[in-house]
N, CA, C and O atoms as a GROMACS GRO file, in nm:
protein
  592
    1UNK      N    1   2.709   0.430  -2.198
    1UNK     CA    2   2.612   0.431  -2.065
    1UNK      C    3   2.654   0.292  -1.959
    1UNK      O    4   2.690   0.180  -1.997
    2UNK      N    5   2.641   0.331  -1.850
    2UNK     CA    6   2.621   0.196  -1.797
    2UNK      C    7   2.502   0.133  -1.767
    2UNK      O    8   2.404   0.191  -1.720
    3UNK      N    9   2.509  -0.001  -1.796
    3UNK     CA   10   2.378  -0.082  -1.737
    3UNK      C   11   2.306  -0.054  -1.643
    3UNK      O   12   2.380  -0.069  -1.546
    4UNK      N   13   2.162  -0.006  -1.590
    4UNK     CA   14   2.139   0.005  -1.492
    4UNK      C   15   2.092  -0.168  -1.426
    4UNK      O   16   2.062  -0.261  -1.502
    5UNK      N   17   2.095  -0.178  -1.271
    5UNK     CA   18   2.070  -0.322  -1.220
    5UNK      C   19   1.890  -0.292  -1.217
    5UNK      O   20   1.818  -0.192  -1.221
    6UNK      N   21   1.871  -0.431  -1.207
    6UNK     CA   22   1.713  -0.428  -1.160
    6UNK      C   23   1.650  -0.334  -1.060
    6UNK      O   24   1.546  -0.268  -1.067
    7UNK      N   25   1.769  -0.347  -0.937
    7UNK     CA   26   1.727  -0.351  -0.819
    7UNK      C   27   1.718  -0.160  -0.835
    7UNK      O   28   1.644  -0.091  -0.765
    8UNK      N   29   1.794  -0.115  -0.922
    8UNK     CA   30   1.819   0.061  -0.939
    8UNK      C   31   1.656   0.082  -1.007
    8UNK      O   32   1.567   0.141  -0.946
    9UNK      N   33   1.638   0.019  -1.153
    9UNK     CA   34   1.476   0.069  -1.148
    9UNK      C   35   1.392   0.003  -1.117
    9UNK      O   36   1.288   0.019  -1.180
   10UNK      N   37   1.392  -0.099  -1.010
   10UNK     CA   38   1.240  -0.093  -0.931
   10UNK      C   39   1.246   0.006  -0.828
   10UNK      O   40   1.138   0.038  -0.778
   11UNK      N   41   1.359   0.067  -0.781
   11UNK     CA   42   1.365   0.146  -0.645
   11UNK      C   43   1.376   0.308  -0.726
   11UNK      O   44   1.346   0.402  -0.653
   12UNK      N   45   1.406   0.331  -0.826
   12UNK     CA   46   1.384   0.426  -0.866
   12UNK      C   47   1.278   0.504  -0.926
   12UNK      O   48   1.273   0.627  -0.930
   13UNK      N   49   1.191   0.418  -0.973
   13UNK     CA   50   1.034   0.400  -1.026
   13UNK      C   51   0.951   0.428  -0.876
   13UNK      O   52   0.870   0.512  -0.838
   14UNK      N   53   1.003   0.339  -0.831
   14UNK     CA   54   0.888   0.328  -0.688
   14UNK      C   55   0.897   0.447  -0.676
   14UNK      O   56   0.793   0.511  -0.697
   15UNK      N   57   1.033   0.532  -0.635
   15UNK     CA   58   1.026   0.655  -0.524
   15UNK      C   59   0.968   0.743  -0.661
   15UNK      O   60   0.893   0.828  -0.613
   16UNK      N   61   0.970   0.757  -0.786
   16UNK     CA   62   0.934   0.843  -0.828
   16UNK      C   63   0.791   0.847  -0.801
   16UNK      O   64   0.750   0.949  -0.746
   17UNK      N   65   0.703   0.751  -0.829
   17UNK     CA   66   0.569   0.701  -0.800
   17UNK      C   67   0.498   0.750  -0.667
   17UNK      O   68   0.393   0.814  -0.661
   18UNK      N   69   0.586   0.702  -0.550
   18UNK     CA   70   0.575   0.733  -0.460
   18UNK      C   71   0.511   0.896  -0.384
   18UNK      O   72   0.417   0.941  -0.319
   19UNK      N   73   0.648   0.938  -0.454
   19UNK     CA   74   0.659   1.132  -0.474
   19UNK      C   75   0.576   1.176  -0.515
   19UNK      O   76   0.525   1.276  -0.466
   20UNK      N   77   0.523   1.107  -0.638
   20UNK     CA   78   0.357   1.150  -0.686
   20UNK      C   79   0.246   1.152  -0.632
   20UNK      O   80   0.170   1.249  -0.635
   21UNK      N   81   0.223   1.030  -0.567
   21UNK     CA   82   0.106   1.026  -0.499
   21UNK      C   83   0.163   1.079  -0.364
   21UNK      O   84   0.098   1.015  -0.282
   22UNK      N   85   0.268   1.180  -0.280
   22UNK     CA   86   0.282   1.207  -0.221
   22UNK      C   87   0.252   1.345  -0.235
   22UNK      O   88   0.208   1.429  -0.157
   23UNK      N   89   0.288   1.347  -0.355
   23UNK     CA   90   0.225   1.547  -0.375
   23UNK      C   91   0.125   1.569  -0.390
   23UNK      O   92   0.074   1.672  -0.345
   24UNK      N   93   0.040   1.452  -0.481
   24UNK     CA   94  -0.114   1.446  -0.462
   24UNK      C   95  -0.200   1.478  -0.326
   24UNK      O   96  -0.298   1.549  -0.302
   25UNK      N   97  -0.104   1.380  -0.237
   25UNK     CA   98  -0.210   1.391  -0.113
   25UNK      C   99  -0.172   1.493  -0.031
   25UNK      O  100  -0.236   1.526   0.068
   26UNK      N  101  -0.065   1.546  -0.072
   26UNK     CA  102   0.000   1.665   0.028
   26UNK      C  103  -0.103   1.805   0.005
   26UNK      O  104  -0.109   1.898   0.085
   27UNK      N  105  -0.189   1.793  -0.138
   27UNK     CA  106  -0.304   1.903  -0.167
   27UNK      C  107  -0.407   1.878  -0.025
   27UNK      O  108  -0.466   1.965   0.039
   28UNK      N  109  -0.404   1.743  -0.004
   28UNK     CA  110  -0.558   1.681   0.107
   28UNK      C  111  -0.469   1.728   0.272
   28UNK      O  112  -0.521   1.736   0.383
   29UNK      N  113  -0.353   1.747   0.242
   29UNK     CA  114  -0.320   1.721   0.399
   29UNK      C  115  -0.313   1.557   0.464
   29UNK      O  116  -0.349   1.516   0.575
   30UNK      N  117  -0.255   1.487   0.354
   30UNK     CA  118  -0.249   1.388   0.379
   30UNK      C  119  -0.124   1.303   0.343
   30UNK      O  120  -0.025   1.376   0.331
   31UNK      N  121  -0.097   1.166   0.321
   31UNK     CA  122   0.016   1.123   0.277
   31UNK      C  123  -0.011   1.012   0.195
   31UNK      O  124  -0.122   0.973   0.233
   32UNK      N  125   0.028   0.939   0.104
   32UNK     CA  126   0.049   0.833   0.034
   32UNK      C  127  -0.004   0.720   0.122
   32UNK      O  128  -0.095   0.645   0.086
   33UNK      N  129   0.077   0.714   0.270
   33UNK     CA  130   0.087   0.643   0.320
   33UNK      C  131  -0.065   0.605   0.396
   33UNK      O  132  -0.108   0.490   0.411
   34UNK      N  133  -0.118   0.705   0.431
   34UNK     CA  134  -0.242   0.732   0.459
   34UNK      C  135  -0.346   0.661   0.342
   34UNK      O  136  -0.428   0.574   0.373
   35UNK      N  137  -0.327   0.710   0.208
   35UNK     CA  138  -0.427   0.687   0.095
   35UNK      C  139  -0.430   0.541   0.072
   35UNK      O  140  -0.530   0.487   0.023
   36UNK      N  141  -0.293   0.456   0.114
   36UNK     CA  142  -0.266   0.306   0.131
   36UNK      C  143  -0.331   0.234   0.193
   36UNK      O  144  -0.382   0.138   0.136
   37UNK      N  145  -0.358   0.261   0.367
   37UNK     CA  146  -0.371   0.271   0.433
   37UNK      C  147  -0.555   0.262   0.443
   37UNK      O  148  -0.613   0.172   0.504
   38UNK      N  149  -0.604   0.343   0.390
   38UNK     CA  150  -0.708   0.305   0.375
   38UNK      C  151  -0.795   0.264   0.277
   38UNK      O  152  -0.915   0.239   0.293
   39UNK      N  153  -0.713   0.256   0.146
   39UNK     CA  154  -0.788   0.131   0.057
   39UNK      C  155  -0.741   0.013   0.112
   39UNK      O  156  -0.797  -0.085   0.064
   40UNK      N  157  -0.653  -0.014   0.202
   40UNK     CA  158  -0.655  -0.172   0.252
   40UNK      C  159  -0.722  -0.186   0.375
   40UNK      O  160  -0.695  -0.285   0.444
   41UNK      N  161  -0.823  -0.086   0.423
   41UNK     CA  162  -0.944  -0.118   0.502
   41UNK      C  163  -1.052  -0.186   0.449
   41UNK      O  164  -1.102  -0.161   0.339
   42UNK      N  165  -1.083  -0.259   0.512
   42UNK     CA  166  -1.270  -0.298   0.448
   42UNK      C  167  -1.347  -0.201   0.450
   42UNK      O  168  -1.313  -0.121   0.537
   43UNK      N  169  -1.450  -0.167   0.386
   43UNK     CA  170  -1.506  -0.036   0.384
   43UNK      C  171  -1.585  -0.086   0.471
   43UNK      O  172  -1.578  -0.050   0.589
   44UNK      N  173  -1.669  -0.174   0.431
   44UNK     CA  174  -1.834  -0.252   0.504
   44UNK      C  175  -1.762  -0.344   0.640
   44UNK      O  176  -1.828  -0.302   0.735
   45UNK      N  177  -1.690  -0.420   0.680
   45UNK     CA  178  -1.636  -0.508   0.795
   45UNK      C  179  -1.518  -0.430   0.873
   45UNK      O  180  -1.491  -0.463   0.989
   46UNK      N  181  -1.444  -0.321   0.804
   46UNK     CA  182  -1.333  -0.285   0.899
   46UNK      C  183  -1.209  -0.388   0.848
   46UNK      O  184  -1.203  -0.439   0.736
   47UNK      N  185  -1.127  -0.404   0.940
   47UNK     CA  186  -1.012  -0.512   0.903
   47UNK      C  187  -0.930  -0.532   1.049
   47UNK      O  188  -0.868  -0.437   1.096
   48UNK      N  189  -0.933  -0.631   1.101
   48UNK     CA  190  -0.849  -0.666   1.197
   48UNK      C  191  -0.712  -0.632   1.179
   48UNK      O  192  -0.651  -0.668   1.078
   49UNK      N  193  -0.632  -0.531   1.318
   49UNK     CA  194  -0.564  -0.473   1.305
   49UNK      C  195  -0.456  -0.556   1.281
   49UNK      O  196  -0.368  -0.533   1.198
   50UNK      N  197  -0.465  -0.688   1.379
   50UNK     CA  198  -0.358  -0.804   1.307
   50UNK      C  199  -0.318  -0.818   1.183
   50UNK      O  200  -0.202  -0.853   1.162
   51UNK      N  201  -0.415  -0.789   1.068
   51UNK     CA  202  -0.450  -0.800   0.966
   51UNK      C  203  -0.359  -0.731   0.865
   51UNK      O  204  -0.309  -0.771   0.759
   52UNK      N  205  -0.353  -0.599   0.939
   52UNK     CA  206  -0.349  -0.509   0.843
   52UNK      C  207  -0.212  -0.464   0.783
   52UNK      O  208  -0.200  -0.451   0.661
   53UNK      N  209  -0.114  -0.441   0.864
   53UNK     CA  210   0.051  -0.505   0.852
   53UNK      C  211   0.090  -0.569   0.730
   53UNK      O  212   0.140  -0.524   0.627
   54UNK      N  213   0.052  -0.697   0.767
   54UNK     CA  214   0.075  -0.813   0.664
   54UNK      C  215   0.044  -0.785   0.518
   54UNK      O  216   0.106  -0.805   0.414
   55UNK      N  217  -0.065  -0.734   0.545
   55UNK     CA  218  -0.130  -0.672   0.430
   55UNK      C  219  -0.120  -0.604   0.348
   55UNK      O  220  -0.155  -0.606   0.230
   56UNK      N  221  -0.037  -0.501   0.445
   56UNK     CA  222   0.020  -0.399   0.382
   56UNK      C  223   0.195  -0.389   0.361
   56UNK      O  224   0.252  -0.298   0.300
   57UNK      N  225   0.274  -0.523   0.435
   57UNK     CA  226   0.399  -0.523   0.437
   57UNK      C  227   0.474  -0.404   0.533
   57UNK      O  228   0.597  -0.404   0.531
   58UNK      N  229   0.414  -0.318   0.604
   58UNK     CA  230   0.465  -0.280   0.732
   58UNK      C  231   0.508  -0.351   0.846
   58UNK      O  232   0.465  -0.461   0.881
   59UNK      N  233   0.578  -0.294   0.894
   59UNK     CA  234   0.618  -0.332   1.047
   59UNK      C  235   0.504  -0.274   1.179
   59UNK      O  236   0.474  -0.156   1.163
   60UNK      N  237   0.462  -0.320   1.262
   60UNK     CA  238   0.384  -0.298   1.357
   60UNK      C  239   0.394  -0.171   1.418
   60UNK      O  240   0.286  -0.123   1.452
   61UNK      N  241   0.506  -0.094   1.444
   61UNK     CA  242   0.541   0.040   1.495
   61UNK      C  243   0.521   0.114   1.414
   61UNK      O  244   0.478   0.221   1.456
   62UNK      N  245   0.540   0.104   1.266
   62UNK     CA  246   0.496   0.190   1.168
   62UNK      C  247   0.369   0.201   1.159
   62UNK      O  248   0.318   0.312   1.174
   63UNK      N  249   0.301   0.106   1.136
   63UNK     CA  250   0.181   0.098   1.129
   63UNK      C  251   0.080   0.211   1.270
   63UNK      O  252   0.005   0.304   1.242
   64UNK      N  253   0.095   0.186   1.341
   64UNK     CA  254   0.076   0.180   1.492
   64UNK      C  255   0.084   0.324   1.532
   64UNK      O  256   0.024   0.372   1.629
   65UNK      N  257   0.192   0.412   1.420
   65UNK     CA  258   0.191   0.527   1.450
   65UNK      C  259   0.082   0.585   1.362
   65UNK      O  260   0.013   0.684   1.386
   66UNK      N  261   0.075   0.484   1.223
   66UNK     CA  262  -0.004   0.596   1.105
   66UNK      C  263  -0.106   0.580   1.195
   66UNK      O  264  -0.108   0.661   1.289
   67UNK      N  265  -0.195   0.492   1.189
   67UNK     CA  266  -0.322   0.441   1.295
   67UNK      C  267  -0.340   0.593   1.328
   67UNK      O  268  -0.371   0.694   1.264
   68UNK      N  269  -0.295   0.555   1.490
   68UNK     CA  270  -0.271   0.678   1.588
   68UNK      C  271  -0.328   0.859   1.519
   68UNK      O  272  -0.416   0.938   1.552
   69UNK      N  273  -0.216   0.859   1.409
   69UNK     CA  274  -0.257   0.972   1.312
   69UNK      C  275  -0.402   1.006   1.264
   69UNK      O  276  -0.472   1.105   1.285
   70UNK      N  277  -0.424   0.892   1.193
   70UNK     CA  278  -0.550   0.858   1.114
   70UNK      C  279  -0.674   0.899   1.203
   70UNK      O  280  -0.762   0.980   1.175
   71UNK      N  281  -0.656   0.818   1.323
   71UNK     CA  282  -0.764   0.813   1.433
   71UNK      C  283  -0.750   0.946   1.460
   71UNK      O  284  -0.843   1.003   1.405
   72UNK      N  285  -0.666   1.040   1.530
   72UNK     CA  286  -0.689   1.201   1.540
   72UNK      C  287  -0.743   1.272   1.408
   72UNK      O  288  -0.834   1.355   1.415
   73UNK      N  289  -0.689   1.240   1.299
   73UNK     CA  290  -0.790   1.303   1.199
   73UNK      C  291  -0.910   1.270   1.143
   73UNK      O  292  -0.944   1.318   1.035
   74UNK      N  293  -0.982   1.188   1.211
   74UNK     CA  294  -1.094   1.133   1.211
   74UNK      C  295  -1.127   1.021   1.097
   74UNK      O  296  -1.243   0.984   1.076
   75UNK      N  297  -1.011   0.967   1.023
   75UNK     CA  298  -1.026   0.888   0.938
   75UNK      C  299  -1.075   0.708   0.988
   75UNK      O  300  -1.119   0.619   0.916
   76UNK      N  301  -1.054   0.706   1.092
   76UNK     CA  302  -1.071   0.537   1.144
   76UNK      C  303  -1.092   0.574   1.311
   76UNK      O  304  -1.043   0.656   1.388
   77UNK      N  305  -1.172   0.488   1.318
   77UNK     CA  306  -1.233   0.421   1.438
   77UNK      C  307  -1.150   0.301   1.509
   77UNK      O  308  -1.084   0.227   1.435
   78UNK      N  309  -1.150   0.283   1.619
   78UNK     CA  310  -1.128   0.176   1.696
   78UNK      C  311  -1.193   0.028   1.739
   78UNK      O  312  -1.197  -0.004   1.857
   79UNK      N  313  -1.238  -0.050   1.643
   79UNK     CA  314  -1.318  -0.090   1.761
   79UNK      C  315  -1.325  -0.258   1.878
   79UNK      O  316  -1.205  -0.277   1.858
   80UNK      N  317  -1.336  -0.293   1.905
   80UNK     CA  318  -1.312  -0.434   1.979
   80UNK      C  319  -1.350  -0.572   1.872
   80UNK      O  320  -1.455  -0.582   1.810
   81UNK      N  321  -1.257  -0.653   1.871
   81UNK     CA  322  -1.273  -0.745   1.786
   81UNK      C  323  -1.387  -0.887   1.861
   81UNK      O  324  -1.354  -0.953   1.959
   82UNK      N  325  -1.499  -0.903   1.794
   82UNK     CA  326  -1.604  -0.939   1.855
   82UNK      C  327  -1.575  -1.096   1.846
   82UNK      O  328  -1.653  -1.179   1.891
   83UNK      N  329  -1.428  -1.135   1.769
   83UNK     CA  330  -1.402  -1.301   1.766
   83UNK      C  331  -1.296  -1.315   1.863
   83UNK      O  332  -1.284  -1.421   1.924
   84UNK      N  333  -1.218  -1.217   1.882
   84UNK     CA  334  -1.155  -1.199   1.949
   84UNK      C  335  -1.105  -1.067   2.034
   84UNK      O  336  -1.056  -0.958   2.004
   85UNK      N  337  -1.144  -1.134   2.156
   85UNK     CA  338  -1.182  -1.021   2.283
   85UNK      C  339  -1.007  -0.943   2.325
   85UNK      O  340  -0.998  -0.841   2.394
   86UNK      N  341  -0.896  -1.009   2.273
   86UNK     CA  342  -0.781  -0.940   2.243
   86UNK      C  343  -0.769  -0.847   2.153
   86UNK      O  344  -0.694  -0.753   2.180
   87UNK      N  345  -0.842  -0.849   2.015
   87UNK     CA  346  -0.815  -0.758   1.886
   87UNK      C  347  -0.851  -0.648   1.866
   87UNK      O  348  -0.916  -0.609   1.963
   88UNK      N  349  -0.842  -0.566   1.779
   88UNK     CA  350  -0.910  -0.441   1.757
   88UNK      C  351  -0.952  -0.460   1.587
   88UNK      O  352  -0.892  -0.524   1.500
   89UNK      N  353  -1.077  -0.380   1.579
   89UNK     CA  354  -1.096  -0.403   1.430
   89UNK      C  355  -1.090  -0.230   1.388
   89UNK      O  356  -1.121  -0.141   1.467
   90UNK      N  357  -1.044  -0.209   1.251
   90UNK     CA  358  -1.014  -0.121   1.204
   90UNK      C  359  -1.106  -0.049   1.128
   90UNK      O  360  -1.076  -0.077   1.013
   91UNK      N  361  -1.215   0.037   1.125
   91UNK     CA  362  -1.332   0.079   1.057
   91UNK      C  363  -1.322   0.208   1.063
   91UNK      O  364  -1.285   0.271   1.161
   92UNK      N  365  -1.367   0.269   0.919
   92UNK     CA  366  -1.367   0.372   0.869
   92UNK      C  367  -1.480   0.460   0.892
   92UNK      O  368  -1.595   0.417   0.898
   93UNK      N  369  -1.447   0.594   0.908
   93UNK     CA  370  -1.538   0.678   0.947
   93UNK      C  371  -1.586   0.718   0.795
   93UNK      O  372  -1.544   0.686   0.684
   94UNK      N  373  -1.713   0.818   0.848
   94UNK     CA  374  -1.762   0.857   0.706
   94UNK      C  375  -1.658   0.941   0.581
   94UNK      O  376  -1.649   0.930   0.459
   95UNK      N  377  -1.585   1.032   0.693
   95UNK     CA  378  -1.455   1.122   0.626
   95UNK      C  379  -1.380   1.009   0.590
   95UNK      O  380  -1.334   1.011   0.476
   96UNK      N  381  -1.356   0.904   0.663
   96UNK     CA  382  -1.245   0.803   0.600
   96UNK      C  383  -1.314   0.750   0.473
   96UNK      O  384  -1.231   0.757   0.382
   97UNK      N  385  -1.406   0.711   0.439
   97UNK     CA  386  -1.474   0.624   0.283
   97UNK      C  387  -1.489   0.769   0.241
   97UNK      O  388  -1.513   0.742   0.124
   98UNK      N  389  -1.493   0.881   0.244
   98UNK     CA  390  -1.495   0.989   0.160
   98UNK      C  391  -1.290   1.006   0.137
   98UNK      O  392  -1.234   1.046   0.035
   99UNK      N  393  -1.244   0.975   0.228
   99UNK     CA  394  -1.074   0.998   0.153
   99UNK      C  395  -1.033   0.876   0.065
   99UNK      O  396  -0.950   0.874  -0.027
  100UNK      N  397  -1.129   0.749   0.127
  100UNK     CA  398  -1.103   0.621   0.070
  100UNK      C  399  -1.120   0.664  -0.088
  100UNK      O  400  -1.019   0.694  -0.152
  101UNK      N  401  -1.237   0.666  -0.144
  101UNK     CA  402  -1.306   0.692  -0.285
  101UNK      C  403  -1.145   0.793  -0.325
  101UNK      O  404  -1.046   0.755  -0.387
  102UNK      N  405  -1.165   0.887  -0.280
  102UNK     CA  406  -1.095   0.959  -0.328
  102UNK      C  407  -0.909   0.919  -0.392
  102UNK      O  408  -0.853   0.929  -0.502
  103UNK      N  409  -0.870   0.875  -0.263
  103UNK     CA  410  -0.770   0.752  -0.314
  103UNK      C  411  -0.781   0.680  -0.400
  103UNK      O  412  -0.690   0.681  -0.484
  104UNK      N  413  -0.888   0.591  -0.418
  104UNK     CA  414  -0.892   0.530  -0.535
  104UNK      C  415  -0.893   0.616  -0.642
  104UNK      O  416  -0.799   0.636  -0.718
  105UNK      N  417  -0.981   0.658  -0.644
  105UNK     CA  418  -0.997   0.763  -0.804
  105UNK      C  419  -0.863   0.784  -0.862
  105UNK      O  420  -0.837   0.791  -0.982
  106UNK      N  421  -0.763   0.795  -0.744
  106UNK     CA  422  -0.620   0.829  -0.776
  106UNK      C  423  -0.570   0.736  -0.847
  106UNK      O  424  -0.533   0.754  -0.962
  107UNK      N  425  -0.563   0.621  -0.784
  107UNK     CA  426  -0.531   0.483  -0.809
  107UNK      C  427  -0.545   0.426  -0.973
  107UNK      O  428  -0.478   0.368  -1.059
  108UNK      N  429  -0.679   0.484  -0.951
  108UNK     CA  430  -0.730   0.378  -1.065
  108UNK      C  431  -0.689   0.477  -1.189
  108UNK      O  432  -0.640   0.430  -1.292
  109UNK      N  433  -0.716   0.641  -1.166
  109UNK     CA  434  -0.632   0.750  -1.260
  109UNK      C  435  -0.475   0.700  -1.314
  109UNK      O  436  -0.455   0.707  -1.436
  110UNK      N  437  -0.370   0.654  -1.229
  110UNK     CA  438  -0.257   0.613  -1.218
  110UNK      C  439  -0.298   0.508  -1.336
  110UNK      O  440  -0.284   0.523  -1.457
  111UNK      N  441  -0.349   0.404  -1.270
  111UNK     CA  442  -0.328   0.277  -1.362
  111UNK      C  443  -0.407   0.304  -1.517
  111UNK      O  444  -0.373   0.235  -1.613
  112UNK      N  445  -0.522   0.420  -1.533
  112UNK     CA  446  -0.563   0.403  -1.653
  112UNK      C  447  -0.442   0.497  -1.745
  112UNK      O  448  -0.432   0.484  -1.867
  113UNK      N  449  -0.359   0.586  -1.671
  113UNK     CA  450  -0.255   0.629  -1.735
  113UNK      C  451  -0.167   0.543  -1.753
  113UNK      O  452  -0.120   0.562  -1.865
  114UNK      N  453  -0.130   0.479  -1.717
  114UNK     CA  454  -0.039   0.388  -1.779
  114UNK      C  455  -0.053   0.280  -1.932
  114UNK      O  456   0.030   0.263  -2.021
  115UNK      N  457  -0.166   0.232  -1.919
  115UNK     CA  458  -0.247   0.154  -1.966
  115UNK      C  459  -0.265   0.203  -2.106
  115UNK      O  460  -0.274   0.126  -2.201
  116UNK      N  461  -0.270   0.319  -2.114
  116UNK     CA  462  -0.281   0.411  -2.227
  116UNK      C  463  -0.147   0.442  -2.277
  116UNK      O  464  -0.141   0.487  -2.392
  117UNK      N  465  -0.048   0.428  -2.218
  117UNK     CA  466   0.102   0.441  -2.297
  117UNK      C  467   0.130   0.328  -2.288
  117UNK      O  468   0.210   0.309  -2.380
  118UNK      N  469   0.112   0.207  -2.217
  118UNK     CA  470   0.190   0.088  -2.257
  118UNK      C  471   0.143  -0.020  -2.341
  118UNK      O  472   0.021  -0.026  -2.331
  119UNK      N  473   0.188  -0.110  -2.421
  119UNK     CA  474   0.061  -0.204  -2.464
  119UNK      C  475   0.024  -0.288  -2.389
  119UNK      O  476   0.069  -0.285  -2.274
  120UNK      N  477  -0.091  -0.410  -2.436
  120UNK     CA  478  -0.130  -0.453  -2.319
  120UNK      C  479  -0.010  -0.547  -2.305
  120UNK      O  480   0.024  -0.555  -2.187
  121UNK      N  481   0.070  -0.624  -2.392
  121UNK     CA  482   0.158  -0.692  -2.392
  121UNK      C  483   0.250  -0.624  -2.302
  121UNK      O  484   0.231  -0.668  -2.188
  122UNK      N  485   0.327  -0.549  -2.304
  122UNK     CA  486   0.417  -0.494  -2.180
  122UNK      C  487   0.388  -0.504  -2.116
  122UNK      O  488   0.454  -0.571  -2.037
  123UNK      N  489   0.258  -0.449  -2.071
  123UNK     CA  490   0.178  -0.435  -1.937
  123UNK      C  491   0.208  -0.587  -1.894
  123UNK      O  492   0.294  -0.611  -1.809
  124UNK      N  493   0.139  -0.679  -1.950
  124UNK     CA  494   0.140  -0.840  -1.897
  124UNK      C  495   0.264  -0.895  -1.877
  124UNK      O  496   0.289  -0.963  -1.777
  125UNK      N  497   0.370  -0.862  -1.992
  125UNK     CA  498   0.549  -0.881  -1.936
  125UNK      C  499   0.602  -0.868  -1.759
  125UNK      O  500   0.659  -0.936  -1.674
  126UNK      N  501   0.531  -0.716  -1.777
  126UNK     CA  502   0.531  -0.606  -1.619
  126UNK      C  503   0.524  -0.767  -1.550
  126UNK      O  504   0.610  -0.848  -1.516
  127UNK      N  505   0.380  -0.766  -1.549
  127UNK     CA  506   0.310  -0.836  -1.455
  127UNK      C  507   0.408  -0.958  -1.415
  127UNK      O  508   0.432  -0.998  -1.301
  128UNK      N  509   0.449  -1.000  -1.518
  128UNK     CA  510   0.486  -1.133  -1.512
  128UNK      C  511   0.654  -1.116  -1.443
  128UNK      O  512   0.699  -1.221  -1.397
  129UNK      N  513   0.698  -1.056  -1.439
  129UNK     CA  514   0.841  -1.041  -1.431
  129UNK      C  515   0.802  -1.003  -1.227
  129UNK      O  516   0.832  -1.068  -1.127
  130UNK      N  517   0.748  -0.910  -1.239
  130UNK     CA  518   0.678  -0.858  -1.087
  130UNK      C  519   0.662  -0.980  -0.984
  130UNK      O  520   0.701  -0.980  -0.867
  131UNK      N  521   0.584  -1.103  -1.061
  131UNK     CA  522   0.548  -1.216  -1.014
  131UNK      C  523   0.720  -1.288  -1.012
  131UNK      O  524   0.762  -1.281  -0.896
  132UNK      N  525   0.769  -1.318  -1.056
  132UNK     CA  526   0.896  -1.400  -1.058
  132UNK      C  527   0.988  -1.316  -0.898
  132UNK      O  528   1.011  -1.368  -0.789
  133UNK      N  529   1.013  -1.203  -0.937
  133UNK     CA  530   1.074  -1.085  -0.809
  133UNK      C  531   1.024  -1.124  -0.704
  133UNK      O  532   1.087  -1.148  -0.601
  134UNK      N  533   0.839  -1.137  -0.729
  134UNK     CA  534   0.799  -1.170  -0.534
  134UNK      C  535   0.824  -1.303  -0.501
  134UNK      O  536   0.862  -1.333  -0.387
  135UNK      N  537   0.804  -1.403  -0.608
  135UNK     CA  538   0.818  -1.541  -0.608
  135UNK      C  539   1.005  -1.553  -0.530
  135UNK      O  540   1.039  -1.579  -0.415
  136UNK      N  541   1.067  -1.531  -0.621
  136UNK     CA  542   1.221  -1.515  -0.578
  136UNK      C  543   1.243  -1.441  -0.418
  136UNK      O  544   1.299  -1.510  -0.332
  137UNK      N  545   1.212  -1.348  -0.393
  137UNK     CA  546   1.222  -1.254  -0.265
  137UNK      C  547   1.132  -1.314  -0.197
  137UNK      O  548   1.191  -1.412  -0.151
  138UNK      N  549   1.024  -1.317  -0.162
  138UNK     CA  550   0.940  -1.362  -0.017
  138UNK      C  551   0.976  -1.572  -0.044
  138UNK      O  552   0.946  -1.655   0.041
  139UNK      N  553   1.031  -1.599  -0.156
  139UNK     CA  554   1.078  -1.748  -0.078
  139UNK      C  555   1.241  -1.788  -0.061
  139UNK      O  556   1.291  -1.900  -0.073
  140UNK      N  557   1.300  -1.679  -0.034
  140UNK     CA  558   1.430  -1.650  -0.022
  140UNK      C  559   1.509  -1.778  -0.097
  140UNK      O  560   1.558  -1.876  -0.039
  141UNK      N  561   1.507  -1.750  -0.249
  141UNK     CA  562   1.566  -1.820  -0.363
  141UNK      C  563   1.690  -1.732  -0.407
  141UNK      O  564   1.741  -1.755  -0.516
  142UNK      N  565   1.725  -1.660  -0.348
  142UNK     CA  566   1.811  -1.553  -0.347
  142UNK      C  567   1.896  -1.556  -0.273
  142UNK      O  568   1.986  -1.635  -0.302
  143UNK      N  569   1.909  -1.481  -0.156
  143UNK     CA  570   2.006  -1.513  -0.034
  143UNK      C  571   1.942  -1.616   0.073
  143UNK      O  572   1.856  -1.573   0.150
  144UNK      N  573   1.966  -1.693   0.077
  144UNK     CA  574   1.938  -1.804   0.163
  144UNK      C  575   1.978  -1.752   0.347
  144UNK      O  576   2.064  -1.664   0.359
  145UNK      N  577   1.941  -1.786   0.424
  145UNK     CA  578   1.948  -1.726   0.573
  145UNK      C  579   2.093  -1.770   0.574
  145UNK      O  580   2.189  -1.704   0.614
  146UNK      N  581   2.092  -1.925   0.512
  146UNK     CA  582   2.241  -1.992   0.594
  146UNK      C  583   2.336  -1.909   0.505
  146UNK      O  584   2.441  -1.974   0.511
  147UNK      N  585   2.358  -1.810   0.431
  147UNK     CA  586   2.468  -1.773   0.360
  147UNK      C  587   2.528  -1.651   0.443
  147UNK      O  588   2.628  -1.593   0.399
  148UNK      N  589   2.455  -1.603   0.587
  148UNK     CA  590   2.534  -1.505   0.669
  148UNK      C  591   2.622  -1.546   0.779
  148UNK      O  592   2.684  -1.462   0.843
   0.00000   0.00000   0.00000
């Protein structure tokens, strides 16, 4: 058997998790991306639209399309940012808060299932390895820009 690369394991695992969340969300005419967005918006104060993309690791174009869909479904409303006249605060509607709570429950259920099937030590190592990968990638310690 060929050894699997770390990249392959990360990618296939994430795609499997994403598929699971999308299947669950589709039961409620939603998507994983919508649930993730709902969880990324502060339910009390709202979140500036300019902070949402970086918080979620999404490009502005994709996020803009997603927010438009969420607004049409009545999950969010856009309000002028009182601290920045040019900015917008994305706030959850009552329906958005209800769907956010549902998404949160699903994420917590997933976490609990993993914790029930993985030792605390294994989970700690998973977090440590994930942190190293994030550090290497975010700080351009693998491929530096002058290589191209």
